[in-house]
mmCIF file of the N, C-alpha and C atoms, coordinates in Angstrom:
data_MODEL
# 
_entry.id   MODEL 
# 
loop_
_atom_site.group_PDB 
_atom_site.id 
_atom_site.type_symbol 
_atom_site.label_atom_id 
_atom_site.label_alt_id 
_atom_site.label_comp_id 
_atom_site.label_asym_id 
_atom_site.label_entity_id 
_atom_site.label_seq_id 
_atom_site.pdbx_PDB_ins_code 
_atom_site.Cartn_x 
_atom_site.Cartn_y 
_atom_site.Cartn_z 
_atom_site.occupancy 
_atom_site.B_iso_or_equiv 
_atom_site.pdbx_formal_charge 
_atom_site.auth_seq_id 
_atom_site.auth_comp_id 
_atom_site.auth_asym_id 
_atom_site.auth_atom_id 
_atom_site.pdbx_PDB_model_num 
ATOM 1   N N  . MET A 1 1  ? -25.809 67.236  -7.357  1.00 0.00 ? 1  MET A N  1 
ATOM 2   C CA . MET A 1 1  ? -25.405 67.404  -8.609  1.00 0.00 ? 1  MET A CA 1 
ATOM 3   C C  . MET A 1 1  ? -24.080 68.265  -8.751  1.00 0.00 ? 1  MET A C  1 
ATOM 4   N N  . PRO A 1 2  ? -23.214 67.805  -9.494  1.00 0.00 ? 2  PRO A N  1 
ATOM 5   C CA . PRO A 1 2  ? -21.980 68.855  -9.708  1.00 0.00 ? 2  PRO A CA 1 
ATOM 6   C C  . PRO A 1 2  ? -22.284 70.109  -10.396 1.00 0.00 ? 2  PRO A C  1 
ATOM 7   N N  . THR A 1 3  ? -21.572 71.058  -10.199 1.00 0.00 ? 3  THR A N  1 
ATOM 8   C CA . THR A 1 3  ? -21.770 72.552  -10.770 1.00 0.00 ? 3  THR A CA 1 
ATOM 9   C C  . THR A 1 3  ? -21.119 72.150  -12.264 1.00 0.00 ? 3  THR A C  1 
ATOM 10  N N  . GLN A 1 4  ? -21.946 72.587  -13.275 1.00 0.00 ? 4  GLN A N  1 
ATOM 11  C CA . GLN A 1 4  ? -21.518 72.504  -14.601 1.00 0.00 ? 4  GLN A CA 1 
ATOM 12  C C  . GLN A 1 4  ? -20.993 73.890  -15.065 1.00 0.00 ? 4  GLN A C  1 
ATOM 13  N N  . THR A 1 5  ? -20.062 73.984  -15.855 1.00 0.00 ? 5  THR A N  1 
ATOM 14  C CA . THR A 1 5  ? -19.640 75.411  -16.394 1.00 0.00 ? 5  THR A CA 1 
ATOM 15  C C  . THR A 1 5  ? -19.923 75.369  -17.828 1.00 0.00 ? 5  THR A C  1 
ATOM 16  N N  . ILE A 1 6  ? -20.490 76.544  -18.132 1.00 0.00 ? 6  ILE A N  1 
ATOM 17  C CA . ILE A 1 6  ? -21.157 76.833  -19.454 1.00 0.00 ? 6  ILE A CA 1 
ATOM 18  C C  . ILE A 1 6  ? -20.587 78.335  -19.855 1.00 0.00 ? 6  ILE A C  1 
ATOM 19  N N  . GLY A 1 7  ? -20.473 78.583  -21.178 1.00 0.00 ? 7  GLY A N  1 
ATOM 20  C CA . GLY A 1 7  ? -19.962 79.814  -21.648 1.00 0.00 ? 7  GLY A CA 1 
ATOM 21  C C  . GLY A 1 7  ? -21.103 80.699  -21.437 1.00 0.00 ? 7  GLY A C  1 
ATOM 22  N N  . ALA A 1 8  ? -20.757 82.065  -21.691 1.00 0.00 ? 8  ALA A N  1 
ATOM 23  C CA . ALA A 1 8  ? -21.855 83.025  -21.611 1.00 0.00 ? 8  ALA A CA 1 
ATOM 24  C C  . ALA A 1 8  ? -22.756 83.212  -22.786 1.00 0.00 ? 8  ALA A C  1 
ATOM 25  N N  . TYR A 1 9  ? -22.151 82.842  -23.896 1.00 0.00 ? 9  TYR A N  1 
ATOM 26  C CA . TYR A 1 9  ? -23.102 82.710  -25.106 1.00 0.00 ? 9  TYR A CA 1 
ATOM 27  C C  . TYR A 1 9  ? -24.022 81.653  -25.105 1.00 0.00 ? 9  TYR A C  1 
ATOM 28  N N  . GLU A 1 10 ? -23.548 80.463  -24.648 1.00 0.00 ? 10 GLU A N  1 
ATOM 29  C CA . GLU A 1 10 ? -24.333 79.252  -24.492 1.00 0.00 ? 10 GLU A CA 1 
ATOM 30  C C  . GLU A 1 10 ? -25.428 79.628  -23.455 1.00 0.00 ? 10 GLU A C  1 
ATOM 31  N N  . ALA A 1 11 ? -25.069 80.193  -22.329 1.00 0.00 ? 11 ALA A N  1 
ATOM 32  C CA . ALA A 1 11 ? -26.107 80.631  -21.493 1.00 0.00 ? 11 ALA A CA 1 
ATOM 33  C C  . ALA A 1 11 ? -27.239 81.420  -22.055 1.00 0.00 ? 11 ALA A C  1 
ATOM 34  N N  . LYS A 1 12 ? -26.653 82.426  -22.745 1.00 0.00 ? 12 LYS A N  1 
ATOM 35  C CA . LYS A 1 12 ? -27.754 83.400  -23.341 1.00 0.00 ? 12 LYS A CA 1 
ATOM 36  C C  . LYS A 1 12 ? -28.644 82.727  -24.416 1.00 0.00 ? 12 LYS A C  1 
ATOM 37  N N  . THR A 1 13 ? -27.923 81.881  -25.213 1.00 0.00 ? 13 THR A N  1 
ATOM 38  C CA . THR A 1 13 ? -28.709 81.228  -26.384 1.00 0.00 ? 13 THR A CA 1 
ATOM 39  C C  . THR A 1 13 ? -29.713 80.189  -25.682 1.00 0.00 ? 13 THR A C  1 
ATOM 40  N N  . HIS A 1 14 ? -29.371 79.512  -24.666 1.00 0.00 ? 14 HIS A N  1 
ATOM 41  C CA . HIS A 1 14 ? -30.293 78.425  -24.036 1.00 0.00 ? 14 HIS A CA 1 
ATOM 42  C C  . HIS A 1 14 ? -30.789 78.613  -22.683 1.00 0.00 ? 14 HIS A C  1 
ATOM 43  N N  . LEU A 1 15 ? -30.971 79.868  -22.464 1.00 0.00 ? 15 LEU A N  1 
ATOM 44  C CA . LEU A 1 15 ? -31.321 80.477  -20.950 1.00 0.00 ? 15 LEU A CA 1 
ATOM 45  C C  . LEU A 1 15 ? -32.593 79.608  -20.467 1.00 0.00 ? 15 LEU A C  1 
ATOM 46  N N  . PRO A 1 16 ? -33.664 79.394  -21.311 1.00 0.00 ? 16 PRO A N  1 
ATOM 47  C CA . PRO A 1 16 ? -34.830 78.730  -20.872 1.00 0.00 ? 16 PRO A CA 1 
ATOM 48  C C  . PRO A 1 16 ? -34.457 77.352  -20.345 1.00 0.00 ? 16 PRO A C  1 
ATOM 49  N N  . GLN A 1 17 ? -33.764 76.659  -21.333 1.00 0.00 ? 17 GLN A N  1 
ATOM 50  C CA . GLN A 1 17 ? -33.236 75.194  -20.899 1.00 0.00 ? 17 GLN A CA 1 
ATOM 51  C C  . GLN A 1 17 ? -32.461 75.121  -19.615 1.00 0.00 ? 17 GLN A C  1 
ATOM 52  N N  . PHE A 1 18 ? -31.453 76.229  -19.342 1.00 0.00 ? 18 PHE A N  1 
ATOM 53  C CA . PHE A 1 18 ? -30.727 76.106  -18.257 1.00 0.00 ? 18 PHE A CA 1 
ATOM 54  C C  . PHE A 1 18 ? -31.771 76.528  -16.853 1.00 0.00 ? 18 PHE A C  1 
ATOM 55  N N  . LEU A 1 19 ? -32.643 77.429  -17.017 1.00 0.00 ? 19 LEU A N  1 
ATOM 56  C CA . LEU A 1 19 ? -33.404 77.658  -16.017 1.00 0.00 ? 19 LEU A CA 1 
ATOM 57  C C  . LEU A 1 19 ? -34.477 76.597  -15.696 1.00 0.00 ? 19 LEU A C  1 
ATOM 58  N N  . ARG A 1 20 ? -34.760 75.678  -16.494 1.00 0.00 ? 20 ARG A N  1 
ATOM 59  C CA . ARG A 1 20 ? -35.398 74.468  -16.249 1.00 0.00 ? 20 ARG A CA 1 
ATOM 60  C C  . ARG A 1 20 ? -34.651 73.616  -15.334 1.00 0.00 ? 20 ARG A C  1 
ATOM 61  N N  . GLN A 1 21 ? -33.362 73.308  -15.849 1.00 0.00 ? 21 GLN A N  1 
ATOM 62  C CA . GLN A 1 21 ? -32.570 72.674  -14.978 1.00 0.00 ? 21 GLN A CA 1 
ATOM 63  C C  . GLN A 1 21 ? -32.024 73.183  -13.611 1.00 0.00 ? 21 GLN A C  1 
ATOM 64  N N  . VAL A 1 22 ? -31.974 74.497  -13.334 1.00 0.00 ? 22 VAL A N  1 
ATOM 65  C CA . VAL A 1 22 ? -31.722 75.236  -12.294 1.00 0.00 ? 22 VAL A CA 1 
ATOM 66  C C  . VAL A 1 22 ? -32.916 74.826  -11.223 1.00 0.00 ? 22 VAL A C  1 
ATOM 67  N N  . GLN A 1 23 ? -34.239 74.967  -11.801 1.00 0.00 ? 23 GLN A N  1 
ATOM 68  C CA . GLN A 1 23 ? -35.364 74.663  -10.882 1.00 0.00 ? 23 GLN A CA 1 
ATOM 69  C C  . GLN A 1 23 ? -35.356 73.163  -10.361 1.00 0.00 ? 23 GLN A C  1 
ATOM 70  N N  . ALA A 1 24 ? -34.665 72.385  -11.263 1.00 0.00 ? 24 ALA A N  1 
ATOM 71  C CA . ALA A 1 24 ? -34.488 70.904  -10.615 1.00 0.00 ? 24 ALA A CA 1 
ATOM 72  C C  . ALA A 1 24 ? -33.371 70.731  -9.786  1.00 0.00 ? 24 ALA A C  1 
ATOM 73  N N  . GLY A 1 25 ? -32.680 71.911  -9.375  1.00 0.00 ? 25 GLY A N  1 
ATOM 74  C CA . GLY A 1 25 ? -31.516 71.811  -8.406  1.00 0.00 ? 25 GLY A CA 1 
ATOM 75  C C  . GLY A 1 25 ? -29.989 71.832  -8.957  1.00 0.00 ? 25 GLY A C  1 
ATOM 76  N N  . GLN A 1 26 ? -29.968 72.019  -10.374 1.00 0.00 ? 26 GLN A N  1 
ATOM 77  C CA . GLN A 1 26 ? -28.784 72.059  -10.985 1.00 0.00 ? 26 GLN A CA 1 
ATOM 78  C C  . GLN A 1 26 ? -27.989 73.543  -10.651 1.00 0.00 ? 26 GLN A C  1 
ATOM 79  N N  . THR A 1 27 ? -26.755 73.549  -10.523 1.00 0.00 ? 27 THR A N  1 
ATOM 80  C CA . THR A 1 27 ? -26.022 74.811  -10.587 1.00 0.00 ? 27 THR A CA 1 
ATOM 81  C C  . THR A 1 27 ? -25.174 74.919  -11.709 1.00 0.00 ? 27 THR A C  1 
ATOM 82  N N  . PHE A 1 28 ? -25.002 76.051  -12.371 1.00 0.00 ? 28 PHE A N  1 
ATOM 83  C CA . PHE A 1 28 ? -24.096 76.359  -13.479 1.00 0.00 ? 28 PHE A CA 1 
ATOM 84  C C  . PHE A 1 28 ? -23.169 77.572  -13.229 1.00 0.00 ? 28 PHE A C  1 
ATOM 85  N N  . ASP A 1 29 ? -21.989 77.515  -13.518 1.00 0.00 ? 29 ASP A N  1 
ATOM 86  C CA . ASP A 1 29 ? -20.765 78.500  -13.591 1.00 0.00 ? 29 ASP A CA 1 
ATOM 87  C C  . ASP A 1 29 ? -20.811 79.105  -14.805 1.00 0.00 ? 29 ASP A C  1 
ATOM 88  N N  . ILE A 1 30 ? -21.042 80.315  -15.098 1.00 0.00 ? 30 ILE A N  1 
ATOM 89  C CA . ILE A 1 30 ? -21.031 80.997  -16.395 1.00 0.00 ? 30 ILE A CA 1 
ATOM 90  C C  . ILE A 1 30 ? -19.602 81.676  -16.447 1.00 0.00 ? 30 ILE A C  1 
ATOM 91  N N  . SER A 1 31 ? -19.142 81.187  -17.750 1.00 0.00 ? 31 SER A N  1 
ATOM 92  C CA . SER A 1 31 ? -17.504 81.921  -17.758 1.00 0.00 ? 31 SER A CA 1 
ATOM 93  C C  . SER A 1 31 ? -17.559 82.592  -19.193 1.00 0.00 ? 31 SER A C  1 
ATOM 94  N N  . VAL A 1 32 ? -16.706 83.669  -19.179 1.00 0.00 ? 32 VAL A N  1 
ATOM 95  C CA . VAL A 1 32 ? -16.327 84.404  -20.194 1.00 0.00 ? 32 VAL A CA 1 
ATOM 96  C C  . VAL A 1 32 ? -14.838 84.240  -20.533 1.00 0.00 ? 32 VAL A C  1 
ATOM 97  N N  . ARG A 1 33 ? -14.578 83.734  -21.719 1.00 0.00 ? 33 ARG A N  1 
ATOM 98  C CA . ARG A 1 33 ? -13.250 83.510  -22.148 1.00 0.00 ? 33 ARG A CA 1 
ATOM 99  C C  . ARG A 1 33 ? -12.560 82.551  -21.180 1.00 0.00 ? 33 ARG A C  1 
ATOM 100 N N  . GLY A 1 34 ? -13.208 81.603  -20.545 1.00 0.00 ? 34 GLY A N  1 
ATOM 101 C CA . GLY A 1 34 ? -12.545 80.611  -19.710 1.00 0.00 ? 34 GLY A CA 1 
ATOM 102 C C  . GLY A 1 34 ? -12.602 81.044  -18.216 1.00 0.00 ? 34 GLY A C  1 
ATOM 103 N N  . VAL A 1 35 ? -12.957 82.224  -17.948 1.00 0.00 ? 35 VAL A N  1 
ATOM 104 C CA . VAL A 1 35 ? -12.952 82.841  -16.641 1.00 0.00 ? 35 VAL A CA 1 
ATOM 105 C C  . VAL A 1 35 ? -14.227 82.717  -16.075 1.00 0.00 ? 35 VAL A C  1 
ATOM 106 N N  . THR A 1 36 ? -14.649 82.065  -14.918 1.00 0.00 ? 36 THR A N  1 
ATOM 107 C CA . THR A 1 36 ? -15.873 82.096  -14.237 1.00 0.00 ? 36 THR A CA 1 
ATOM 108 C C  . THR A 1 36 ? -16.254 83.564  -13.752 1.00 0.00 ? 36 THR A C  1 
ATOM 109 N N  . VAL A 1 37 ? -17.440 83.982  -14.063 1.00 0.00 ? 37 VAL A N  1 
ATOM 110 C CA . VAL A 1 37 ? -17.769 85.332  -13.725 1.00 0.00 ? 37 VAL A CA 1 
ATOM 111 C C  . VAL A 1 37 ? -19.196 85.362  -12.946 1.00 0.00 ? 37 VAL A C  1 
ATOM 112 N N  . ALA A 1 38 ? -19.968 84.261  -13.094 1.00 0.00 ? 38 ALA A N  1 
ATOM 113 C CA . ALA A 1 38 ? -21.507 84.182  -12.500 1.00 0.00 ? 38 ALA A CA 1 
ATOM 114 C C  . ALA A 1 38 ? -21.625 82.825  -12.112 1.00 0.00 ? 38 ALA A C  1 
ATOM 115 N N  . ARG A 1 39 ? -22.610 82.758  -11.303 1.00 0.00 ? 39 ARG A N  1 
ATOM 116 C CA . ARG A 1 39 ? -23.200 81.327  -10.975 1.00 0.00 ? 39 ARG A CA 1 
ATOM 117 C C  . ARG A 1 39 ? -24.594 81.570  -10.927 1.00 0.00 ? 39 ARG A C  1 
ATOM 118 N N  . LEU A 1 40 ? -25.299 80.458  -11.660 1.00 0.00 ? 40 LEU A N  1 
ATOM 119 C CA . LEU A 1 40 ? -26.628 80.364  -11.820 1.00 0.00 ? 40 LEU A CA 1 
ATOM 120 C C  . LEU A 1 40 ? -27.251 79.131  -10.822 1.00 0.00 ? 40 LEU A C  1 
ATOM 121 N N  . VAL A 1 41 ? -27.935 79.798  -9.730  1.00 0.00 ? 41 VAL A N  1 
ATOM 122 C CA . VAL A 1 41 ? -28.348 78.602  -8.822  1.00 0.00 ? 41 VAL A CA 1 
ATOM 123 C C  . VAL A 1 41 ? -29.715 78.889  -8.393  1.00 0.00 ? 41 VAL A C  1 
ATOM 124 N N  . PRO A 1 42 ? -30.101 77.719  -7.966  1.00 0.00 ? 42 PRO A N  1 
ATOM 125 C CA . PRO A 1 42 ? -31.745 77.830  -7.329  1.00 0.00 ? 42 PRO A CA 1 
ATOM 126 C C  . PRO A 1 42 ? -31.835 78.782  -6.195  1.00 0.00 ? 42 PRO A C  1 
ATOM 127 N N  . VAL A 1 43 ? -33.090 79.497  -6.322  1.00 0.00 ? 43 VAL A N  1 
ATOM 128 C CA . VAL A 1 43 ? -33.184 80.456  -5.209  1.00 0.00 ? 43 VAL A CA 1 
ATOM 129 C C  . VAL A 1 43 ? -33.376 79.833  -3.956  1.00 0.00 ? 43 VAL A C  1 
ATOM 130 N N  . GLN A 1 44 ? -34.074 78.718  -3.878  1.00 0.00 ? 44 GLN A N  1 
ATOM 131 C CA . GLN A 1 44 ? -34.106 78.098  -2.574  1.00 0.00 ? 44 GLN A CA 1 
ATOM 132 C C  . GLN A 1 44 ? -33.238 76.923  -2.659  1.00 0.00 ? 44 GLN A C  1 
ATOM 133 N N  . ALA A 1 45 ? -31.825 77.315  -2.425  1.00 0.00 ? 45 ALA A N  1 
ATOM 134 C CA . ALA A 1 45 ? -30.948 76.182  -2.435  1.00 0.00 ? 45 ALA A CA 1 
ATOM 135 C C  . ALA A 1 45 ? -31.001 75.286  -1.362  1.00 0.00 ? 45 ALA A C  1 
ATOM 136 N N  . PRO A 1 46 ? -30.683 74.053  -1.503  1.00 0.00 ? 46 PRO A N  1 
ATOM 137 C CA . PRO A 1 46 ? -30.860 72.946  -0.508  1.00 0.00 ? 46 PRO A CA 1 
ATOM 138 C C  . PRO A 1 46 ? -29.516 73.324  0.657   1.00 0.00 ? 46 PRO A C  1 
ATOM 139 N N  . GLU A 1 47 ? -30.068 72.982  1.871   1.00 0.00 ? 47 GLU A N  1 
ATOM 140 C CA . GLU A 1 47 ? -28.949 73.229  3.122   1.00 0.00 ? 47 GLU A CA 1 
ATOM 141 C C  . GLU A 1 47 ? -27.701 72.827  2.756   1.00 0.00 ? 47 GLU A C  1 
ATOM 142 N N  . LYS A 1 48 ? -27.444 71.700  2.009   1.00 0.00 ? 48 LYS A N  1 
ATOM 143 C CA . LYS A 1 48 ? -26.004 71.010  1.741   1.00 0.00 ? 48 LYS A CA 1 
ATOM 144 C C  . LYS A 1 48 ? -25.317 72.229  0.828   1.00 0.00 ? 48 LYS A C  1 
ATOM 145 N N  . GLN A 1 49 ? -25.992 72.757  -0.068  1.00 0.00 ? 49 GLN A N  1 
ATOM 146 C CA . GLN A 1 49 ? -25.426 73.808  -1.014  1.00 0.00 ? 49 GLN A CA 1 
ATOM 147 C C  . GLN A 1 49 ? -25.039 74.967  -0.248  1.00 0.00 ? 49 GLN A C  1 
ATOM 148 N N  . ARG A 1 50 ? -25.889 75.456  0.668   1.00 0.00 ? 50 ARG A N  1 
ATOM 149 C CA . ARG A 1 50 ? -25.491 76.689  1.427   1.00 0.00 ? 50 ARG A CA 1 
ATOM 150 C C  . ARG A 1 50 ? -24.474 76.360  2.173   1.00 0.00 ? 50 ARG A C  1 
ATOM 151 N N  . SER A 1 51 ? -24.239 75.294  3.092   1.00 0.00 ? 51 SER A N  1 
ATOM 152 C CA . SER A 1 51 ? -23.241 75.013  3.753   1.00 0.00 ? 51 SER A CA 1 
ATOM 153 C C  . SER A 1 51 ? -21.926 74.849  3.139   1.00 0.00 ? 51 SER A C  1 
ATOM 154 N N  . GLN A 1 52 ? -21.920 74.403  1.836   1.00 0.00 ? 52 GLN A N  1 
ATOM 155 C CA . GLN A 1 52 ? -20.937 74.112  1.011   1.00 0.00 ? 52 GLN A CA 1 
ATOM 156 C C  . GLN A 1 52 ? -20.350 75.569  0.541   1.00 0.00 ? 52 GLN A C  1 
ATOM 157 N N  . ALA A 1 53 ? -21.296 76.448  0.200   1.00 0.00 ? 53 ALA A N  1 
ATOM 158 C CA . ALA A 1 53 ? -21.007 77.787  -0.209  1.00 0.00 ? 53 ALA A CA 1 
ATOM 159 C C  . ALA A 1 53 ? -20.211 78.536  0.837   1.00 0.00 ? 53 ALA A C  1 
ATOM 160 N N  . VAL A 1 54 ? -20.798 78.344  2.140   1.00 0.00 ? 54 VAL A N  1 
ATOM 161 C CA . VAL A 1 54 ? -20.142 79.034  3.245   1.00 0.00 ? 54 VAL A CA 1 
ATOM 162 C C  . VAL A 1 54 ? -18.805 78.497  3.359   1.00 0.00 ? 54 VAL A C  1 
ATOM 163 N N  . ALA A 1 55 ? -18.545 77.150  3.400   1.00 0.00 ? 55 ALA A N  1 
ATOM 164 C CA . ALA A 1 55 ? -17.297 76.656  3.484   1.00 0.00 ? 55 ALA A CA 1 
ATOM 165 C C  . ALA A 1 55 ? -16.311 77.146  2.318   1.00 0.00 ? 55 ALA A C  1 
ATOM 166 N N  . GLN A 1 56 ? -16.780 77.423  1.259   1.00 0.00 ? 56 GLN A N  1 
ATOM 167 C CA . GLN A 1 56 ? -15.830 77.811  -0.017  1.00 0.00 ? 56 GLN A CA 1 
ATOM 168 C C  . GLN A 1 56 ? -15.550 79.102  0.465   1.00 0.00 ? 56 GLN A C  1 
ATOM 169 N N  . MET A 1 57 ? -16.450 80.043  0.946   1.00 0.00 ? 57 MET A N  1 
ATOM 170 C CA . MET A 1 57 ? -16.223 81.460  1.194   1.00 0.00 ? 57 MET A CA 1 
ATOM 171 C C  . MET A 1 57 ? -15.065 81.541  2.340   1.00 0.00 ? 57 MET A C  1 
ATOM 172 N N  . ARG A 1 58 ? -15.247 80.761  3.376   1.00 0.00 ? 58 ARG A N  1 
ATOM 173 C CA . ARG A 1 58 ? -14.301 80.851  4.497   1.00 0.00 ? 58 ARG A CA 1 
ATOM 174 C C  . ARG A 1 58 ? -13.004 80.547  3.888   1.00 0.00 ? 58 ARG A C  1 
ATOM 175 N N  . GLU A 1 59 ? -12.851 79.277  3.088   1.00 0.00 ? 59 GLU A N  1 
ATOM 176 C CA . GLU A 1 59 ? -11.502 78.985  2.312   1.00 0.00 ? 59 GLU A CA 1 
ATOM 177 C C  . GLU A 1 59 ? -11.047 79.920  1.683   1.00 0.00 ? 59 GLU A C  1 
ATOM 178 N N  . PHE A 1 60 ? -11.783 80.740  0.694   1.00 0.00 ? 60 PHE A N  1 
ATOM 179 C CA . PHE A 1 60 ? -11.224 81.647  -0.024  1.00 0.00 ? 60 PHE A CA 1 
ATOM 180 C C  . PHE A 1 60 ? -10.801 82.781  0.838   1.00 0.00 ? 60 PHE A C  1 
ATOM 181 N N  . THR A 1 61 ? -11.397 83.320  1.874   1.00 0.00 ? 61 THR A N  1 
ATOM 182 C CA . THR A 1 61 ? -11.006 84.162  2.926   1.00 0.00 ? 61 THR A CA 1 
ATOM 183 C C  . THR A 1 61 ? -9.754  83.749  3.510   1.00 0.00 ? 61 THR A C  1 
ATOM 184 N N  . ARG A 1 62 ? -9.731  82.607  3.822   1.00 0.00 ? 62 ARG A N  1 
ATOM 185 C CA . ARG A 1 62 ? -8.516  82.181  4.410   1.00 0.00 ? 62 ARG A CA 1 
ATOM 186 C C  . ARG A 1 62 ? -7.195  82.319  3.635   1.00 0.00 ? 62 ARG A C  1 
ATOM 187 N N  . GLN A 1 63 ? -7.392  81.917  2.481   1.00 0.00 ? 63 GLN A N  1 
ATOM 188 C CA . GLN A 1 63 ? -6.329  81.873  1.299   1.00 0.00 ? 63 GLN A CA 1 
ATOM 189 C C  . GLN A 1 63 ? -5.961  83.278  1.121   1.00 0.00 ? 63 GLN A C  1 
ATOM 190 N N  . GLN A 1 64 ? -6.988  84.227  0.966   1.00 0.00 ? 64 GLN A N  1 
ATOM 191 C CA . GLN A 1 64 ? -6.553  85.702  0.713   1.00 0.00 ? 64 GLN A CA 1 
ATOM 192 C C  . GLN A 1 64 ? -5.908  86.366  1.967   1.00 0.00 ? 64 GLN A C  1 
ATOM 193 N N  . HIS A 1 65 ? -6.329  85.911  3.086   1.00 0.00 ? 65 HIS A N  1 
ATOM 194 C CA . HIS A 1 65 ? -5.592  86.487  4.364   1.00 0.00 ? 65 HIS A CA 1 
ATOM 195 C C  . HIS A 1 65 ? -4.245  85.749  4.334   1.00 0.00 ? 65 HIS A C  1 
ATOM 196 N N  . ALA A 1 66 ? -3.882  84.558  4.056   1.00 0.00 ? 66 ALA A N  1 
ATOM 197 C CA . ALA A 1 66 ? -2.678  84.002  3.998   1.00 0.00 ? 66 ALA A CA 1 
ATOM 198 C C  . ALA A 1 66 ? -1.710  84.428  2.914   1.00 0.00 ? 66 ALA A C  1 
ATOM 199 N N  . SER A 1 67 ? -2.401  84.782  1.863   1.00 0.00 ? 67 SER A N  1 
ATOM 200 C CA . SER A 1 67 ? -1.247  85.413  0.829   1.00 0.00 ? 67 SER A CA 1 
ATOM 201 C C  . SER A 1 67 ? -1.092  86.915  0.938   1.00 0.00 ? 67 SER A C  1 
ATOM 202 N N  . GLY A 1 68 ? -1.672  87.516  1.729   1.00 0.00 ? 68 GLY A N  1 
ATOM 203 C CA . GLY A 1 68 ? -1.335  88.965  2.148   1.00 0.00 ? 68 GLY A CA 1 
ATOM 204 C C  . GLY A 1 68 ? -2.240  89.882  1.118   1.00 0.00 ? 68 GLY A C  1 
ATOM 205 N N  . ALA A 1 69 ? -3.241  89.288  0.469   1.00 0.00 ? 69 ALA A N  1 
ATOM 206 C CA . ALA A 1 69 ? -3.908  90.073  -0.468  1.00 0.00 ? 69 ALA A CA 1 
ATOM 207 C C  . ALA A 1 69 ? -4.689  91.422  0.302   1.00 0.00 ? 69 ALA A C  1 
ATOM 208 N N  . GLY A 1 70 ? -4.260  92.557  -0.328  1.00 0.00 ? 70 GLY A N  1 
ATOM 209 C CA . GLY A 1 70 ? -4.927  93.688  0.301   1.00 0.00 ? 70 GLY A CA 1 
ATOM 210 C C  . GLY A 1 70 ? -3.924  94.459  1.224   1.00 0.00 ? 70 GLY A C  1 
ATOM 211 N N  . THR A 1 71 ? -2.793  93.734  1.434   1.00 0.00 ? 71 THR A N  1 
ATOM 212 C CA . THR A 1 71 ? -1.907  94.324  2.502   1.00 0.00 ? 71 THR A CA 1 
ATOM 213 C C  . THR A 1 71 ? -1.255  95.544  1.759   1.00 0.00 ? 71 THR A C  1 
ATOM 214 N N  . GLY A 1 72 ? -1.326  96.823  2.456   1.00 0.00 ? 72 GLY A N  1 
ATOM 215 C CA . GLY A 1 72 ? -0.855  98.029  1.993   1.00 0.00 ? 72 GLY A CA 1 
ATOM 216 C C  . GLY A 1 72 ? -1.599  98.755  1.058   1.00 0.00 ? 72 GLY A C  1 
ATOM 217 N N  . VAL A 1 73 ? -2.920  98.120  1.224   1.00 0.00 ? 73 VAL A N  1 
ATOM 218 C CA . VAL A 1 73 ? -3.995  99.203  0.350   1.00 0.00 ? 73 VAL A CA 1 
ATOM 219 C C  . VAL A 1 73 ? -4.431  100.123 1.292   1.00 0.00 ? 73 VAL A C  1 
ATOM 220 N N  . ASP A 1 74 ? -4.534  101.243 0.823   1.00 0.00 ? 74 ASP A N  1 
ATOM 221 C CA . ASP A 1 74 ? -4.923  102.618 1.589   1.00 0.00 ? 74 ASP A CA 1 
ATOM 222 C C  . ASP A 1 74 ? -6.598  102.609 1.285   1.00 0.00 ? 74 ASP A C  1 
ATOM 223 N N  . LEU A 1 75 ? -7.540  101.880 2.004   1.00 0.00 ? 75 LEU A N  1 
ATOM 224 C CA . LEU A 1 75 ? -8.754  102.161 1.688   1.00 0.00 ? 75 LEU A CA 1 
ATOM 225 C C  . LEU A 1 75 ? -9.413  103.608 1.690   1.00 0.00 ? 75 LEU A C  1 
ATOM 226 N N  . ALA A 1 76 ? -8.813  104.300 2.543   1.00 0.00 ? 76 ALA A N  1 
ATOM 227 C CA . ALA A 1 76 ? -9.378  105.906 2.793   1.00 0.00 ? 76 ALA A CA 1 
ATOM 228 C C  . ALA A 1 76 ? -9.065  106.419 1.391   1.00 0.00 ? 76 ALA A C  1 
ATOM 229 N N  . ALA A 1 77 ? -7.843  106.198 0.665   1.00 0.00 ? 77 ALA A N  1 
ATOM 230 C CA . ALA A 1 77 ? -7.421  106.813 -0.426  1.00 0.00 ? 77 ALA A CA 1 
ATOM 231 C C  . ALA A 1 77 ? -8.298  106.252 -1.641  1.00 0.00 ? 77 ALA A C  1 
ATOM 232 N N  . LEU A 1 78 ? -8.516  105.027 -1.688  1.00 0.00 ? 78 LEU A N  1 
ATOM 233 C CA . LEU A 1 78 ? -9.570  104.435 -2.676  1.00 0.00 ? 78 LEU A CA 1 
ATOM 234 C C  . LEU A 1 78 ? -10.747 105.099 -2.753  1.00 0.00 ? 78 LEU A C  1 
ATOM 235 N N  . ILE A 1 79 ? -11.381 105.317 -1.349  1.00 0.00 ? 79 ILE A N  1 
ATOM 236 C CA . ILE A 1 79 ? -12.828 105.722 -1.333  1.00 0.00 ? 79 ILE A CA 1 
ATOM 237 C C  . ILE A 1 79 ? -12.754 107.291 -1.678  1.00 0.00 ? 79 ILE A C  1 
ATOM 238 N N  . ALA A 1 80 ? -11.733 108.012 -1.237  1.00 0.00 ? 80 ALA A N  1 
ATOM 239 C CA . ALA A 1 80 ? -11.491 109.487 -1.871  1.00 0.00 ? 80 ALA A CA 1 
ATOM 240 C C  . ALA A 1 80 ? -11.682 109.619 -3.383  1.00 0.00 ? 80 ALA A C  1 
ATOM 241 N N  . GLU A 1 81 ? -11.098 108.495 -4.089  1.00 0.00 ? 81 GLU A N  1 
ATOM 242 C CA . GLU A 1 81 ? -10.822 108.588 -5.329  1.00 0.00 ? 81 GLU A CA 1 
ATOM 243 C C  . GLU A 1 81 ? -12.193 107.993 -6.173  1.00 0.00 ? 81 GLU A C  1 
ATOM 244 N N  . GLY A 1 82 ? -13.004 107.506 -5.268  1.00 0.00 ? 82 GLY A N  1 
ATOM 245 C CA . GLY A 1 82 ? -14.325 106.944 -5.841  1.00 0.00 ? 82 GLY A CA 1 
ATOM 246 C C  . GLY A 1 82 ? -14.092 105.419 -6.377  1.00 0.00 ? 82 GLY A C  1 
ATOM 247 N N  . ARG A 1 83 ? -13.116 104.737 -5.842  1.00 0.00 ? 83 ARG A N  1 
ATOM 248 C CA . ARG A 1 83 ? -12.872 103.596 -6.397  1.00 0.00 ? 83 ARG A CA 1 
ATOM 249 C C  . ARG A 1 83 ? -13.373 102.417 -5.474  1.00 0.00 ? 83 ARG A C  1 
ATOM 250 N N  . ALA A 1 84 ? -13.848 102.824 -4.221  1.00 0.00 ? 84 ALA A N  1 
ATOM 251 C CA . ALA A 1 84 ? -14.213 101.721 -3.277  1.00 0.00 ? 84 ALA A CA 1 
ATOM 252 C C  . ALA A 1 84 ? -15.632 102.041 -2.825  1.00 0.00 ? 84 ALA A C  1 
# 
């Protein structure tokens, strides 16, 4: 089943309906003003979904590393400021 994107208001309004669909294996991305902020997934996700999520995380990490994201960030300073 492909992931379906729904708005936060729609998710709140129809939560019981979406939970029944999640129990059947459906996955939903929840967005706020067009930006995905959460994912509603079955607790016992099938192995295919797990391996797909791992592949997506690895690709995201690779892209972040390749783009230099976080380069020059002083983590110790962020921790001292209470930001990390």
